[in-house]
N, C-alpha and C positions, 0 to 999 in steps of 0.2 A: 834620505827620502827624495833625492833628486831624480827627476824623470826627464826623458828627452821628449821628442815630439811624437811619441807613440800614437799611431792613428786611432786605435781603439780607446786609449785613455783620453785623447783630445775629443773624440766623438762623444764619450760618456759625459765628460764635463760640459761640452756644448749642449748636449741634450738636456742635462739636468738644469743648466742655466736657463735654457729656453722654457722649460716647464715652470721654473720658479718665476720667470717674468710673466707668464700667463696666469699666475695665481695658483697653479697646481703645485702640490708638494710632491717631491719624489717619495716613493714608498718608504715607509719607516722601517729600516732593518731591525730585526729582533735582537741582534747581538753584534759584537765587534767582528766576528769572523765573517758575517754576512756583509758588513760595511767593507771589510777588506776585499772580499771576493768581487764586489761591484765597483770599487774605486781604485784599488791599489795593486791587485794581483797581476795585471797586464805587465807592469814594469818590475815589481818587486818579487813576483813569482809566488806560487803556493807555499814553497818551502822557505820563503823569506830570504833567499840567496841573491836576489837581484839578477841582473844580466851583466856578465863581465864586460868591463869598459864602457857600459852604457848606463846602467841603473844600479845604485849601490845596494848592498845587502842590508836587511833589517836585522837578520839573525846575527847576534853578537855585536851589533852596532852601538858604539858609545853615544851616538845621538839619540837612539831609542831608549837605552838604559840609563842615560845621564839625566841632565836637568829637564824635568818635566815641563817647565815653563817654556823652554826653547822648543821642545818637541811640539807642544800645543801651538806655538806661534807658527812653526813650519807647516803644520797641517792646516791651520786656519788661513794663513796668508800666502803660503807657497815659499819656494826657495829658488834662487837663481845664482849662477856662478859656481866657482870651484868650491868643492867640499872634500875633505879627506874622511874616509870611513874605513876603519880597520886597516889603516896603513896604505890604502889605495886611493888615488885621486880620481874624482869624477867632476865633470863640468857640464852642467845641463840646466834644465829648468823643471821644477815641479809646480803644477798649478796649486793654488790655494783652494781648499775645499770649504772654507767658511761660507761663501755665498750659497752653497747648495746643500750643506749638511747642517743638521741641528746640533746643538751643543751635546745632547745625550749621545748622538751618533759619533761625534768626534771623541768624546770620552770613551765610548765603547771600543772604537778601533784603536785608540792609543793604548788602552788597557790590554787589548788583545795582542798587539805587537810587542808590548813590554813583558808579556808572559808566555810568548810562543817561541818555538825553535831554540829552546835553551835559555832565552832571556828570562831574567828574574828580577824585574823592577816592580815597584809599587804601582797599584792601580791609579788611574786618573779619574777624578770626580767630575760630574757635570758642573758642579758649582765652580770648580777651578777653571774649566773651559769658559764658562760664562763670564767670569771675572777677567780673564785674559782677552776674550773677545771685546769686552767693554773697554779695556785699557788700550786696545789697538784699533778702535772703531774708526779712526780717521785715516788709517793706513790703507793705501790703494795699490801698492806695488809689492811684489814678492820680497822677502827678506834676502839679505846676503849674510854670509858667515861673519863678515866684519861688523855688520849692524847687530847681529844677534849677540856678538861678544860684548857689545856696549850696553845691552839691556840689563838693568838691575831690578830684580824682583824682591 
């Protein structure tokens, strides 16, 4: 789930953050595929394959299909630094979507990517996202893989 400095992705995040600061909420997506289409697709692509050497794939990713607690933390808080996905190394930065997406939207997009492109992982509940958001409420910087490996849930 690492992204680089994609202009559209950065623009989308900046626009959503500005709207949130003004008290307006971004439109509530109806399902995970819509959340994905508005926040993730620029880097991770419609087919979940990512962009070679830039953005890692979500299709077949051990990070997507593995520990749901780590995936939720990455989506909420972002990820920076090196990460290996499907045997390939990526080194970039993914923004955290916690400041602009509601828990139900994060649960929906996590469930969507865990059940798309051949992925077959369990759904993520809104309650699980809410609990993890609460547990990491004081965190202000993106996660690193080293930090995520130390988290015990």
